[in-house]
N, C-alpha and C positions, 0 to 999 in steps of 0.2 A: 296751639297753632303748630302744625307739623310742617317741617321744612322739607319739601320734596318737589321735584320737577314733574309737571304733568302737561301733556298736550291733549287737547280735547279731540282733535281729529288726526289720525295718523296720515290720512291722505294729503293733508295740507301742511304736514310737518316739514320745516326747512331742512336741508341736507348739507353736510359739510362738503360733500363731493360737488354738489351744485354750486356752492360758493367758490370752489376752486375753478370750475369751468367759467364762471362769470369773470373771475380775475384774469383768466387767459384771454377772454374776449376783450376786456377792457384794456389789456396790455397791447393787443395788436391794433387797437383803434387809435387814430391820431386825435380823436376828441374825447379820450377816456377821462380827462380831468373834469369834464362837465357831468359825468354820470352820476355823481353823488348829489347833484342839485335836485331839489324836490320838484321844481317846476320845469326843468329842462329835459328834453328828450335827446337821445344820442342816436345817430344813424351809423351803423356798422358796415364796413366793407367786407362782405363775405368772401371776396376773392382771396383774402389772406388765409382762409381756412381750406384745408385739404379735402374736406368733404362737406356735403350739404347740411346746413343747420339753420333753423329759423331763429334769427337773432332779434326779431322784434320783441320777444319776451323780455330781453335784457335792456331795452332802450331806455327804461326808467330806473335801472339798477337791478339788483338781485330780486327776482320775483318773490312776493309774499302774498299768499292767498288769504282772502278774508276768513275770519274765524276768531276763536278765543285761544289765547296762548298764556302759558305761565312763563314769565321772564324774570331775569335778574334786573332790577331797576337801579340805575346809577344816575347821580347828578354831579357834574364836574368831577368825575372819576371817584366819587364816594358812593359806596354801596348803600342802598336804602331798603333792601329787602326783596323777597319773592312776592310777586303780585300776579293776579289774573287780569289780563287786559284784552279788550276787544279791538280787533283790527278790521277796518272797512275801506273799500275803495271810494275815494272822494269823487270819482266820475266813472262813467261806464267804459272809458278807454284805458283806464289805468290797470297796469299789471302788478303794481306794488301797493298793497293795502297799507294804510297808515294807522298808527295807534290812536285810540280815542281816550282822551283824558277826562276824568270826572273829578269831583270835589275831593274824594278820598285820596286819589293818586296825587293831586296837587298838594294836599296837606302832608302826605308822606314825603314828598319831595322837599318840603319846607319852603315853598314859594309863597311870598306875601301876596295875598289875594287883593289887597288894596292897590297894588300896582297893575292889576289886570284891567283890560278894557271892559266896558260895560257889556258889550255884546259877548265877549269871551266869558265873562263871569256868568252871564245868563245861560250860556251853553253848558258849562261844567255842572251847573245846578240842575239842568234838565237832563234826566237820564236817557232820553230818547235821541238827543242830538250827539253827533260825533264831533267833539271839539279837538281840532288839530292844534298842536302846541304853538306852532308859529303864528297862529291867528289870535292867541291870547294876549301876547305882549311882544313888543319889539325886542329882539335879541334872544328869544327862546327858540331852541331847535332840538330835534330828537333824531336819533339814528339807531336803527335796529340791526344788530349783527346777527344774521341768520345762522352763522356757524356756531356761535357760543350762546345764542338766545339771550343776549344782553341788550337791553333797551337803555341807550346812553343819552341823557339829557344834558344840554349845555345851557347855562343861564348866567347872566351878569350878576355880580354880587349884589347890586342894588335891588334886584328882584327877590332876594332870599331873606328869610327871617333870620335875625341875629340869634345864634345859640352859642353857648360857651364851648370852648375847645373840649373835645371828647364827648360831646353830647350824642346820645343815641335815643332816638324817638321811642317812647314807651310802647307805641303801637307795634314795634318790632320785638318786644320782649316775649320770649317763648316760655310759657309755664311748664312745658314738657308733657309727658304722658304719665298715665298711671303705671307705677312700677314698684317693685320691692328690691332692695339692695342689701348686700351683706359683704363686709370686708373683714378679713381675718389675718392675724399675725401670730404665728406660733413659733416658739423658741424652746428647745430642750437642751439642757447643758448638764454634763456629768463630769466629775473629777474624782479619780481614785488615788488616794494618797497613802503611801506606805506607812505602816504603824499608826494609822489614823482612820477614822470613819470616812466613808465616801461622802461626797456632796453632790446632790442632784437638785435641779430646779426645772420647772416647766412653767411656761407662760403662754396664755392664749388671750389676745386682745380682740374684742369683737366690736364692730360698729355696724349697726343695721338700721334700715329705714324703710318707710313706705311713703310713696308720693301719690297724692290724689288731688287733682286739680291744682290749686295754689297751696295746699297744705303739705307739710313735711313732718312726718313722725320719725324721731330719731332716738336711738337707744345705744348706749355705750357701756360696756362692762369688761372686766378682766377676771380671768380664772388663773390662779397661781397654785403651784404645788411645790412644796419644799420638803426634802427628805427629813423625816422625823417630826414634821409639823402637819403634814397632810395638805388637803385642799383648802383654798380660801377663795371666795368669790366676792368681788367688789363691784357694786353698781355705780359707775361713774356719773351717769346722767341719763334721764329719759324725759323727753319733752316733745311738744307739738308746736310747730312754728309756721308762720306764713308772712309774706310781704304785705304791707299796707301801702300800696303804691301812691295814693294821693298824699300821704304824709311822709313819703320817702322813709318809711320806718319798718321795723321788724317786730312782730308780736310773738312772744314765746310763752307757752303754757306748760308748766311742769317743773322739772328739775334741771337747773342750769346754773350759770354764774354770770355776774355782771361784767361789764367791759373794762372796769378799772380806770375810767377817764378822769374822775375827780377823787373818788375813794379807791383804795385797793380793791381788787376783785373780791366779791362776796358770793358764796354759794347759797342758793335758796331753792325752795319749793314753792312755786306760786306763779305770778304773772309778771311779765316784763315787756314793756313797750319802749323801744329805743330807736334813735335815728340810725339809719343804715347808710354809711358813707359810700358804699359801693354803688348806690343808686344815683349818686351825684356825679357830675362831670369831674374827671380826673381825681376821683376820690382816692384817699390813701387806703391801703390794703391791711388786712390783719397781720399781726406781728408775733413772731416767736423767736427767741434768741437762738443763736448757733452755739452748740456745745463743742468745745475742743478739749481733748485730753490725750493721754499717752498710756498705752497698755504694754505690759512687759511680756504677756503670754496671750494665748487665745482666751480672752477674758469675757466675762459676762458683764455687760454695762446696762444699768437700769437708771431711769430718770423718774423721779417722783415729785409731785407738787401737791401741797396741802394734804399730805398723808396718803395720796393715791398714786400708785405706780401707773404712769401714762405711757411709758416706752421701755422696751427691753430688747437687746440684740446682742449677738456675739461678734466681737471684733478681733482681727489678727493683731499680733504685737506691732507696736509702733504708734505713731500719731493717728488719731481718728477724729472724724468730724461728724456730728449729728446735726443735719440742717433740715430735717423733714419732720420736726415735731408738729403735732396737730395743735393749732392755736387754742389756748385755754384761758383767754383773757390777757390782760397786760399787767397783772400784779400777782405776786406770790413767787418767791424764789424757788428755783429748781434744785433738788438734791440729786447729784450724780454719784452713783456708787459703782466702783470697779472691783469686781471679784475675780482675782487672778486664778489660773488653773492650779497653782500650788497652794491655794487656800487663803492667801493674804487678801485683805479687803482694804480699799482706800475709798474715800469719798471727798467731794468738794461741792461747793454751792455756786450756782450761776445766778447772778442778780437778774431778776425779772420784774422790774418796777416801771411805773408809768411816769411820763413827763407830759405835762399839759401842753398841747399843741396850739399853735396860732391858727385862727380861723380867718377866712376872707371877710372883708367888711360886709355886714348885713347877713352873715351866715349864722344859723342857730342850730345847735345840737342838744338833744335832751335824753334823759333816761328816767323812766318811772318803773318802780318795782314794788311789789307787795306780796307777802307770803310768810314762810317760816325759814329761819336760818337752817342751812344744811351743810354738814361736813361729815363725811363717812367715818371719821375717827372720833367723833364727839357725839354723845348721846343727847345732849341738851339741844332742843330745836324750838327756841322761842319765836314768837311772831316779830317780824321786822318789816320795815318799809323804807324806801329810798327814793329820792328825787334829785337829779342833777340838771344843771343848765349851763351851757357855754354859748357865748355870743361874741362875734367879731364886731367891734364898734367901728374901728378904723383900721387902716393898714398898720398902725402902730400898736393898738390896744385890743386885747381880747380879755374878756372877763369870764370867770366861771365860779360856780359855787354849788352847794348841795347840802342836803340833810339826810342823815341815816339814823334810824332809831327804832326802838322796840322795847321789849322787856329786858331790863338789866343793862341796857346800853343805849346812849343817845350821843350823837355827835353832829357838828355843823362845820362846814368848810367853806372857805372863800379865797379867791386868789386872782391874780392878774398875770397875763403874759404879754411881753413887749417885744416888738420887732425893731431893734435898735441897730445903729451902725456898728456897734461893737459885738453884736450877736443877738441870738434869741434868748431872752431871759424870762423866767417865770418864778413867781413867789406866791406861796399860799400858806394859810394857817388853818389847822383843824383843832377844834376844841371838843373834848369827849368827857362824858360823865358815865362812870361804870359802877355796877354793883357786883362785887366779887364774892368769893365763897364766904359763907357765914355772914352774909349781908353787909360786908365791909364796903363802904363807899370810897370811891376814888375819882378824882377830877384832875384834868391836866390838859396840856395843849402840845401840839407838834408844829414846828415851823420848817418849811421846806423851800430851798432855793435850787434852781437848775439853770444850766447854761449850755448852749450849743452853738458852734461857730466853725466855719472853715476860715482859718487865719490867713489873711492876705500875704502875698509875697512867698512865704514858706509853704503855703497850701496845706497846712496841717488841718486835718478833719477832727475836731473835738466833738465826737458824737454825743457824749454825755458827761457832764460834770455836775454833781449835785451834792448838796449838804442838807442834812436833816437834824434838827435839834428837838428832842422831846423832854418835857418836864417829867419829874419823878412820878407824877400821878397819871400820866397818859398811857393808855392801852388802846390798841386797835381791837376790832370786834372779834377777830380770831383768837387773840390772846385772852380776852375775857371769857369767851366760850370754853376755851381749853382749861382755864383756871377753875371754872365752875363745874367741869365734867368730873364724873366719878373716877376716870382713869387718872386724872391729875391729882385728885384728892387722895387716892390710895398711895401715891408716891411722894407727895409733898405735904408737909404738915403745916406750913406757914406761908402766908401770902408774901412775906418779905423775902422768901427764898426764891422767888420767881426771877427770871432773867428779864430785866427791864432796860431797854435800850435808851441811851442818853444822846450820843452824837453818832452820826454815820456820814462818812464822806466816800464818794466813789467817782472814779474818773476813767474814761475810755477815749482813746485818741489813736489816729493812724496818720502816717506820714509817708508819702511817696517821695523818695530821695531823687531818683531820676530813672530813666530807662536803663541806665548802666548800673546804678548802685542799688536798685531794688526799692523795697518799702519796709517800714517798721510799724509796729503797733504796740500800744502800751495800755494796760488796765491796772487799776489799783483801787483798793477799798479798805477802809478801816472803821471800826465802830467800838465804842466803849459803853459801859452800863452804870446805872445808878447804884446798884447794890452788889457789884462785883468789881474787883480790881483787875487791871490789865486791859488789853485790847485784842480783838480779832483783827488781824491784818493780813492782806494778801497783795502781792505785787506780781505782775507778769509782763515780760517784754519779749516781743517776737520780731524776727527779721527774716524776710524772704527775698530771693533773687533768682532770676533765670539766666543762665549762661548758655553759650552755644551748644554745649554738650551735656549739661546737667543742671539740676535745680538744687538750690541750697535753702535750708530752713533751720533757723536757730530759735530756740525757745528757752527762756530763763524765767523761773518762778521762785517766789519766796513767800511763805505764808506761816502764820502763827495763830492758833486758836486756843481758847481758854481750857480746852479739855486736857491737852498734853502740856500746855504752858511752855512750849519750846518751838524754836524756829525750824522749819523744814525748807531746805533749798534743793532745787532740781534744775539741771541743765540738760538739754537735749539738742544735739547737732545732727541734722539729717541731710543726706544727699540722695537724690533720685536721678538715675542715669538711664535714658532710653537706649535700648540695644540696637535699634534700627530706626529708619524714618517712615516705616510702614504704619498705616492707621491702627493696626493691631499689634504694635510693637510691644515687646516685653520691657518691663521696667525693673532695674536692679536698684533696690532701696537699702540704704545703710544708715543706721542711727546710733549715735553714741549717747548714752545716758549716764549721768552721775548724780547721785543724791546722797542723803545721809545714810551711812552704813552700806551703800551699794553703788557699784558702777558696772556697766556692761555695754555690749554692742549687739545690735539687732540687725540681721541681714535678711532680706526677703527678695523674692522674684515674683512679680505679678504680671498678669497679662489677660488678654481676652481672645476668644476664638468664635468662629461661626460667621456666616454671611452678614448678620446684623449684630455681631458682637454679643450674642445672647449667652455665651459661656464666659465666665470670669473665674480666675483661679489665682492662688497665691501659695507659695511654699516659703518657709522661713527656718532659720536657725539662729539661736541666741547663745551668747556666752556671757554669763553674769557672775560677778564676784561679790560676795557678801562678807562683811567684816566678821560676822558671828557664825556663818554657816558655810564658809568656803566658796569654792567655784562650782557653778552648775551649768550644764549644757542642756539646751532645749531645742527641739525641732518639731515641725508640724506642717500641716497643709490645710487649706480651705478652698472651697469652690462654690459657685452659684450658677444655676441655669434658669434663665427667664424663658419659660415655655409659653406657648400660646394660651395656656389655661391657668398657670400658676407660676410662682417663683419659688424654687427649692434650692437649699444650700446645705452644706455640711462642713464640719471642721474636725480635725484630729491633731493632737500634739502629745508629746511625751518628753519627760525630763528626769532629772535625778529624783527618784522617789515618787513619781506621779504619772498618771495618764489622764488625758482629757479628750472628750469627744462631744459633739453636739450637732443638732440639725435645726434648720429654719424652714418655715413654709409660710408663704404669704400670697394673697390674691383676693379675688372677690367674685361675686356673681350678681347678675341683674335678671330678674324675672319680670316679664310683661306679657301682654296678650299675644305677642308674636313668638313666644318661647322663652328660652333662657340663654344667656350669654355668659361664659366664663372668661375671666380676664386676669392677667398677672398683676395689673396695676389698677388701683381704684382711687377715685377722688370724690369730693363732695358733689361737684357739678359735672355731669357726664353726658356723652352722646352715644347713642346706639346707631351704628351704621349698618344699613341693609343694602346689599347688591346681589340680586338673584343669580346664583350659579357663578359668582365671581370669586370663588374660593381661592385664597392665596394672594389676592391683591393686597399690597401693603399700605398702611396708613403713613403718608408722607410726614405728618407731624411727629410721628413716633415710630422709628424704624423697627422697634421690637414688636410692634403690633401688626397683625395681618388678619384678613377675613378668614373665619373658620370654614369648616366643610359645608355649613349652611349659608355661607356668604354674609356672616355677621361679625361684628367686632364692637367692643366697648372702648370708647376714647375718653380718657380721664383729663382732669385739670383744665376744664373749660373755665374761662373768666366770666363771672356773672355780670350781666348788664353791659357787656361789651361784645363787639363783633368778633366771632371766632370763625376761622377758616379750617374746614376739614377737607383734606385732599387725598385722593386715592391714586396710587401708582399702578397703572395697568400692566407694568412689566411682569412677564411671567404668566399672564392669562392665556388661555387657549385661544386660537384663532376663531373659535366658534362663539366666543363671548366678547362683546364690545360694550364699553361704558359710554353712554350717551353724553354724560357730563362727568368730569373728574374732580370737581371741587364744588363745595356748597358753603353757605354761611349760616350762622345761627347766633342769636343773642339770647342766651338762656337766663332765666331768673335764678337766684341763688338756690342751690340744692336740686335743680331740675334735672330730669333725665329726658333729653330731647331725642326725637327719632328723625334720622336723616336717611331718606330712601334715595338710592342712586339707581336710576332706571338703566337696565341693560338690554342689549339687543342680542338675543340668543338664537342660534340656528346652526346651519352647516355652511361654513365658509368655503368658497371655491373660486378659483380663477378660471373663468370661461374664456376660451378663444373662439370667437363667433365669425362665421362666414355666411354671406347671403348672396346667392346667385354668383358665386365666385369672387365676390368683393366684400370689403369690410363695411359693416353698417356705419352710418354717419356718426362722426365724433360727437359726444355729448348726449346721445340718445338714451333715455331712461329704459331700464328693464323693469317690467311690471309683473307681479305674481298673480295667482288666481284671485286674490282679494283686491287687486288693483293698487297694491302698495308698491312703491318704488324700492327695489332691493339692490340696485346698482346702476352704473352709467357706463356707456361705451367710451373707452379711452383709446389711445393710439394702438394701432395694430389690431384693432377689433377685439381687444382684451377688456374684460370687465371683472372687477373683484366684487362678488356678491355674497350675501348671507341669506340663504333660503331656509324655509321652515321644515321642508321634507327632503328626503333623499332622492325622491323622484317627483316629477311634476311638469308643469307647463309655465313657460315665461313668454311674455309678449314684448315685442320691440316695435315702437311706433314713433316715427319722426315726421308724420304728417297725417292729414285726414284722408288722403287718397288710399285706396286699397293696395296700390303698389308701394305705398310708403309704410307698410305694416308687415310683420312676419311673426311666426310662432316658433318657439324652441321647445322640444320635448327632451328633457334631461333625465339622466340617472347618474348621480355623482358617484365616483369611485370611493371605496373605503381608504382610510389612511392607516399607516403602520405605526405612527408615532403621534403623540398628542399635539405637537407643534408643527407637524408637517402640513403644508398647504396643499389642499386638493386642487388638481388641475383637470380640466375637461374641455375637449374640443367638440363643438356642436355646430350644427347647421340650422340657420333660421329660415324657415320655409313659409 
């Protein structure tokens, strides 16, 4: 279903200028308040007008000629879609054609047909009759706005079907067009260190797809190059999926991962059928954690999950945030590695675990999977199958459970989630039977508790507090497959040497102190093991506040892991100071960092430039003191340009004994039967905007995007199964190009590429000053071209703004049927010296 405006007949097309004229007439009439009544006629006093005009056309409201129109349909100010609707005159004396409603339109509006009259119900089912809305039931009314082409229906609530909040009629879901997509993210990083080998890395992340009807073919891969090791290509996933609308589910065929709702996410090659919450009203969206860290130099930051690098970028020194990770399920911790320009490497883990959510009463969610286990770092790929079920029994209780099994591994899980006055609680137990290397059998269980609550009075948001206990014989499927793989066997000789978790506790909470005193956040985690002494422990406390002239950020972390068996403490105190109140103000940032064997201060100046802030830049200088290596000074710069086709950036830094530089490149392309569109920003669900010869018009939803030289643009980040508004800003367009509409709506299905065509009026714009027999033609008289299309109207002073198709031609002016009430204009418009200069032409109508 393509979302575009279409008018069947240009001759009967309503005009914005005509609407304005009608408003003037209604204003000067003492009876104008009755003009909107469907059955009332209004008599105008033409003596108020300075020139002759036949006002009978407006006696019933703005004229609407009979015909077929494509309109935006609303009910009680809620958009219901683009529809083709027939307009007919209810009697021979009418100048305002009325919309005819049929059963399809009534269903789209969500009107309860059991509340309609018997005669009205018969009319909407008979395609030959024109059913006026006011005759179907008392309280129903319709108003057509000829200026915006909006058909607005008003209905009492009792006449409407009851739908849950956020409901969007599946009839509006747009499966999109056939298209091929490609998204790329390239990062190159090089560091030259004195008296040492240089370090170079290159990363190319690719996400490609093909859309055909309801099917979505997706492929993801990464190509990496490391100096001394060469190239390596990883195939993250390749799968075919589609929505199963009657089941509100998604079908996946190929290589993917499960959603992690009951069991942790599992990679597989096979078939997956699972409930898709996005198809439901007010459904929760996919989740990926936000990664926070601190870099000391222009550093290379990479994020890996389950052995696959899923993200890599270059960041300037100071605190950084990665909040745009592509969702990869809700289970499997993220390994974040920071490679500094001086060669030092640090890493930490971000918890990415699931908590069973409460469901509404009567709601059921399920997952069915069958195929082979898949992990790119493990050679063993046994057959596996999984099934999970979650059901909301009451407002208080949600139950969930599942089975996961195959060769060498079987597990069963069950649990309950409670919505209690003290908070949301969940508890579950998983029992697993494993066959390890050398056919060693192991059996055990894991118990998990979780809690979430916004504490009253103090308003503390405890987003996650969980505890997990695992017996000595419990392993999850990833642990078992890793222990059976040849890689593990070559480096570990005994099963007893494996790292087997015993207890794990983690907490995350945030607290807003007040508007004056800012906010705090805290996170902590600790875990111990059955076969190793000690604990992995991490604490982090943060404080942020905004003052009149600067922002303050304090971060304190303390962690200990079993690799180095010692505590690492780090404190970072940062101040951000805007240097002006301008929207493109530069920011002066200063951060003091102290940690074991090191303390220093990082200073940077960052800002943006360009009309749409498409240029971003940062320069920095650092002063660091190391207990073992003395004092080091570092400086550098980085910048990024978001062009209409791609996003490109670069960085350079130098310090004691090293130099670093790097580049980044990201963007995408969409190919379809109308050509190819390049874009700096890609998303999974997209819209292609087409507006003929409207090059340069900006996308209001995203100021960095504008229509290219072909009048096209790709708009990312549409929300699937929800109403999305795409609006064009005509500012900057030539006077010779006009947008007939500036905004449209679309409800795309997941992964769709929808086509949104904006019809334009292209011609030669000119301001005519018209004289006829030494007088001005009557106010409001239309100008007709050779095709009998209206190109303008006579305004005050005999002036008319018109857009004609040719530089020379003939226009007709007709304000009555008598020959003395008609005249002809022969015009030849003058050239303009500038793109935005309005042509002006004095003419005589003869």
